[in-house]
C-alpha positions as CSV (number, residue, x, y, z in Angstrom):
1,M,-18.7,-21.6,-58.9
2,N,-19.3,-24.9,-57.1
3,K,-15.7,-26.0,-57.9
4,K,-14.3,-22.8,-56.3
5,V,-16.2,-23.4,-53.1
6,L,-15.0,-27.0,-52.9
7,M,-11.5,-25.9,-53.6
8,I,-11.6,-23.2,-50.9
9,A,-13.1,-25.7,-48.5
10,G,-10.3,-28.2,-49.3
11,V,-7.6,-25.7,-48.8
12,A,-9.2,-24.6,-45.5
13,M,-9.4,-28.2,-44.3
14,T,-5.8,-28.9,-45.3
15,A,-4.7,-25.8,-43.4
16,L,-6.8,-26.8,-40.4
17,L,-5.4,-30.3,-40.3
18,G,-1.8,-29.0,-40.8
19,G,-2.2,-26.6,-38.0
20,C,-3.3,-29.4,-35.6
21,A,-0.3,-31.6,-36.4
22,N,2.1,-29.4,-34.3
23,T,0.8,-30.1,-30.8
24,T,4.1,-30.1,-29.0
25,A,4.5,-26.3,-29.4
26,L,0.9,-25.8,-28.3
27,E,1.5,-28.0,-25.3
28,E,4.6,-26.1,-24.3
29,S,2.7,-22.8,-24.7
30,V,-0.1,-24.1,-22.5
31,A,2.5,-25.3,-19.9
32,N,4.2,-21.9,-19.9
33,L,0.9,-20.2,-19.5
34,G,0.0,-22.5,-16.6
35,N,3.3,-21.7,-14.9
36,K,2.6,-17.9,-15.3
37,V,-0.8,-18.4,-13.9
38,D,0.6,-20.2,-10.9
39,Q,3.2,-17.4,-10.3
40,L,0.5,-14.7,-10.6
41,S,-1.7,-16.6,-8.1
42,A,1.2,-16.8,-5.6
43,E,1.8,-13.1,-6.1
44,V,-1.8,-12.2,-5.6
45,S,-1.9,-14.3,-2.4
46,S,1.2,-12.5,-1.1
47,L,-0.4,-9.1,-1.9
48,K,-3.6,-10.1,-0.2
49,S,-1.6,-11.0,2.9
50,D,0.3,-7.7,2.8
51,H,-3.0,-5.8,2.3
52,A,-4.5,-7.5,5.4
53,K,-1.4,-6.5,7.5
54,M,-1.6,-2.9,6.3
55,S,-5.4,-2.8,7.0
56,A,-4.7,-4.0,10.6
57,D,-1.9,-1.4,11.0
58,I,-4.2,1.3,9.7
59,N,-7.0,0.2,12.2
60,D,-4.5,0.2,15.0
61,A,-3.2,3.7,14.1
62,T,-6.8,5.0,13.8
63,A,-7.6,3.7,17.3
64,A,-4.4,5.2,18.7
65,A,-5.2,8.6,17.1
66,L,-8.8,8.5,18.5
67,V,-7.4,7.8,22.0
68,G,-4.9,10.7,21.6
69,V,-7.7,13.0,20.5
70,A,-9.8,12.0,23.5
71,E,-6.9,12.6,25.9
72,A,-6.2,16.0,24.3
73,E,-9.8,17.0,24.8
74,R,-9.7,15.8,28.4
75,A,-6.6,17.8,29.0
76,N,-8.0,20.9,27.4
77,A,-11.1,20.6,29.5
78,R,-9.0,20.4,32.7
79,I,-7.0,23.5,31.6
80,D,-10.2,25.4,30.9
81,N,-11.5,24.5,34.3
82,I,-8.3,25.7,35.9
83,A,-8.4,29.0,34.0
84,T,-12.1,29.7,34.9
85,S,-11.6,28.9,38.5
86,Y,-8.5,31.1,38.9
87,K,-9.2,34.4,40.5
88,K,-6.8,37.2,41.1
């Protein structure tokens, strides 16, 4: 039983050391992932900028709509005053 454990441990260590020998592929993979992270960071930054512009446009549109509603209410009030003061 003890020999099996030692043999399994030896095979595992051999596989582990053999896997660590090929570091160039690992370095290339890490470099590729780093480039992808940089691209995604740039894209997120661009999307944040677009979001800020859209938020500002929405706020401007909301303010303009509120001004329009206030003007419409004022015009309706004037029309109501004209209609109530008109006598035949």
